[in-house]
Each structure stands twice: as C-alpha cells, then as structure tokens.
C-alpha positions in Angstrom: 67.0 17.3 -1.8 63.5 17.2 -3.3 60.1 17.0 -1.8 58.9 13.6 -0.7 56.1 12.1 -2.9 55.1 9.3 -0.5 52.0 10.9 1.2 48.7 12.4 0.2 48.2 16.1 0.0 45.4 17.6 1.9 43.6 18.6 -1.3 43.6 15.0 -2.5 42.1 13.8 0.8 39.4 16.5 0.6 38.4 15.6 -2.9 38.2 11.9 -2.0 36.0 12.7 1.0 33.8 14.8 -1.2 33.4 12.1 -3.8 32.7 9.5 -1.0 30.1 11.9 0.5 28.2 12.3 -2.9 28.2 8.5 -3.5 27.0 7.9 0.1 24.2 10.4 -0.3 23.0 8.7 -3.4 23.0 5.2 -1.8 21.1 6.6 1.3 18.5 8.0 -1.1 18.1 4.6 -2.7 17.5 3.0 0.7 15.0 5.6 1.7 13.0 5.2 -1.6 13.1 1.4 -1.4 11.8 1.5 2.2 8.9 3.7 1.0 8.1 1.2 -1.8 8.3 -1.8 0.6 5.9 0.0 3.0 3.6 1.0 0.2 3.5 -2.6 -1.2 2.8 -4.0 2.2 -0.1 -1.7 2.8 -1.6 -2.4 -0.6 -1.2 -6.2 -0.2 -2.8 -6.0 3.3 -5.7 -4.0 1.8 -6.2 -6.7 -0.9 -6.3 -9.4 1.7 -8.8 -7.5 3.9 -11.1 -6.8 0.9 -10.9 -10.5 -0.2 -11.7 -11.6 3.4 -14.7 -9.3 3.6 -16.0 -10.5 0.2 -15.7 -14.1 1.3 -17.7 -13.2 4.4 -20.4 -11.6 2.3 -20.4 -14.6 -0.1 -21.2 -16.9 2.8 -24.3 -15.0 4.0 -27.8 -15.0 2.6 -28.6 -12.9 -0.5 -31.1 -10.8 1.4 -28.7 -10.0 4.2 -26.1 -8.4 1.9 -26.5 -4.6 2.4 -24.6 -1.3 2.1 -22.2 -0.5 4.9 -21.0 3.0 5.4 -17.2 3.5 6.1 -16.4 1.9 9.4 -13.1 0.7 11.1 -12.0 -2.7 10.0 -12.3 -4.9 13.1 -8.9 -6.0 14.5 -7.0 -4.0 11.9 -5.9 -0.6 13.2 -5.4 2.0 10.4 -7.8 0.3 8.0 -11.5 0.9 7.5 -14.0 -0.4 4.9 -17.3 0.2 3.2 -19.7 -2.0 1.2 -21.8 -0.8 -1.7 -24.5 -3.1 -3.0 -26.3 -2.4 -6.3 -28.5 -4.4 -8.6 -26.3 -6.1 -11.2 -26.3 -4.8 -14.8 -26.5 -8.5 -15.8 -29.9 -9.0 -14.1 -30.7 -12.6 -13.2 -31.3 -11.9 -9.4 -27.7 -10.7 -9.0 -26.2 -8.0 -6.8 -23.0 -6.2 -7.5 -21.1 -6.0 -4.2 -18.1 -3.7 -3.9 -15.9 -3.7 -0.9 -13.6 -0.7 -0.5 -10.7 -0.7 1.9 -9.3 2.7 3.1 -5.9 3.2 4.7 -3.4 6.0 5.3 -0.1 6.0 3.5 2.4 8.8 4.1 -0.4 11.1 5.4 -2.7 10.5 2.4 -5.8 8.3 2.4 -5.7 5.6 -0.1 -8.4 3.2 -1.1 -8.6 -0.2 -2.9 -11.9 -1.8 -4.2 -12.8 -5.3 -5.1 -16.1 -6.3 -6.7 -18.1 -9.5 -7.0 -21.5 -10.6 -8.2 -23.8 -12.2 -5.5 -26.5 -14.5 -6.8 -29.8 -15.5 -5.2 -29.9 -19.3 -4.6 
C-alpha cells in the first residue's frame, strides 16, 4: 500500500498562497498609483479651467481696469486660489501681458499653473 497522491501537500498550498499574495500586492500597488494619477489629472484640469475662466473675465473688462491681484481664494472653489500679474507687453502697441496663476494643494504640496494672454487697448 502506497501513499495517496490525490491531495495537495501543505507546502504546495503555502507556496500557492505566497505567489498569490505577491501578485495581489502588485495589483493593489497599480490601483493606488492609478488613483493618484487620476486625482492629479483632475486637479490639473480643474486648474486649467479656472485659469481660462479668469482670463475670459479679464478679457471682458476695460483695459484700464486690469490690475495685479495678490494671491486670494478662488470664489466658489475650495482648495484653489489665484493671483493676477499684469505687466507691459514686450510687444508694445498698448498691450498688457496678463498672467493668471492658479494655486492648489496636491498630496500636501502646493502646485501652481499659469496661463498668459495679451490684453489690448481698444
């Protein structure tokens, strides 16, 4: 009478569980990283939209009324703030270079995104 070969040995089961654990840890790491990238992309896209909206508002007002704004909270958008820098354009021709910078916090670090336009006197 020989030993039965129909079942798994404890060592085989432990090796299978170890391999499954390593694979699962790798997959979980991928999910965590992809979640970070999705959040980062969302915040960057939101900052672009807010900067574009602020530039459109500045485009609609009179040339003389476009002035510097120190960093202040963005109205209605918690976690975002903005500043506006206005300088004479290097091109001349009664132009102002207007730069809107959006600030936001991502994973504990402050990030910023800037968009620039030329504002002409009409």
